[in-house]
C-alpha positions, 0 to 999 in steps of 0.5 A: 817819644811814642813816635820813636818807640813805635818806629823802633818796634816797627823796625824790630817786627820787620827784622824779626819776620813776625810779631811772635819773634819780635815779641821775644826779642823786644820783651813785649807781648804780642798784643802790645806790639800789634797795638803799636803797629796799628796806631803807627799805621793809623797815624801815618794813614796807610798800611806798612806791612802785609801780613798773613799766617805764614809771612809778612812783607813791606808795602812800598810806603813801609819800605821807605819808612823802614829805611828811615827807622834803620837810619835813626837807630844807627844814628842813635847807637852811633851817638851813644858809642861816640860819646862813650868811646871818647872817654876811653883809651882802648888798647891790647889784642882783640881776638874775633872769630866768625865765618868766612862770609861774615868776616869778609863782608861785615866783621873785618870792615867794621873793625878796620873802622874801629881801629882808626878811632882806637889805633892801640887795639891790635886785631887777631881775626880767625876765619872759621865756619865751625863754632870754636871754643872761646875759652880754649882758643882765647877768643874775645868775641865770636860772630855767629849764625844762631844763638849760643846754647851756652848760658855762660856766654853773653850774646847780642842780636846784631842782624840777619841775612838770607842765603840765596840760591844762585846760578851763573848769569844767563845759564839755564840751570834750575833747582831740580836738575842742576849740579849742586855746589855744597858749602862746607857746612852742608852734608852730602844731602841737604833738605830745605824749604823755600817759601813763596815771596807773596803767596802761602806756598812752600817748595821743599827741595833736596840737594845732593852735593856734586861739588863741595867747597870750604869757603864762600868765595870758592862757591861763588867761583864755581857758580860763576864758572857754570859748574852748577847752583849753590847757596850764597849769603845775599849780603855778599852776592846781591851786587855780583853781576855774574850771578842771578837767582834761581827761581826768585819767587821762592826764598829761604827764611832769614838766619839771625846773627849774634855777637857772643862773648865769655861771661854775662856781666862786666863786659870789657869796654873793648868788646862792648865797642867792637860789638857796637861797631859790628852791629852798626856796620851790619845795619848799614849793610842791610840798609844798602841791601834793602834799598837794592831789593826795592829796585830788584 
């Protein structure tokens, strides 16, 4: 039992990016988490994480071990939901909103799998990068980047992803002189801090919008056409062979993704199972992404 608990704590530390953030998510003290990690590494006999004051990274053994932790977590949640869902007959309309990027990559595929088990559910999917009012629009579930400030809304952390600066493959663009292709959520001028993947170095960059799009697919299209550089979620573009990273030694911090719905108690079964389906699909997608990164 202790082994499984330590594995899940280790998984939480990896996904949170730091002991402090993991402590908040897991409702444990930083010292308790540190003790569990230390014990885990002692039992395995090798370090799993490289840590410094600004960042952490997985060792080679840690990468493989995290993959197994992710798989165990996914199987555990799947077992619970499968057992519970068999006792339910779910029906009616389920209205879900999220950004274009997450809808295409995570939410729509996850809910399509859910409908195969519960064919009486009718989907109403809304693509929108801007946060919508759940009550006014009759939305059952929103999948958003970042926590909601509304205390009357319930939210569940389901994963994270990283926006990556891309250019067309074999182009000579760099991050200081290339035309910038801005997404709809970026302003005329946007400032970022890119962090070195292995060293304690921060590179601030400021991008002035040269071209602008209101969908990730259009951003990717302009980048592929050689019109400039732009930020695209890695979960979408990591296997796009027409793109390559701009200065891969530097990257942005990950952003957290949450499922949000109205109310904090008595969660309807349809929403609860939809959340679980989306989280499981995101876990599986991140597992593929991390395996690809190991061989990057």
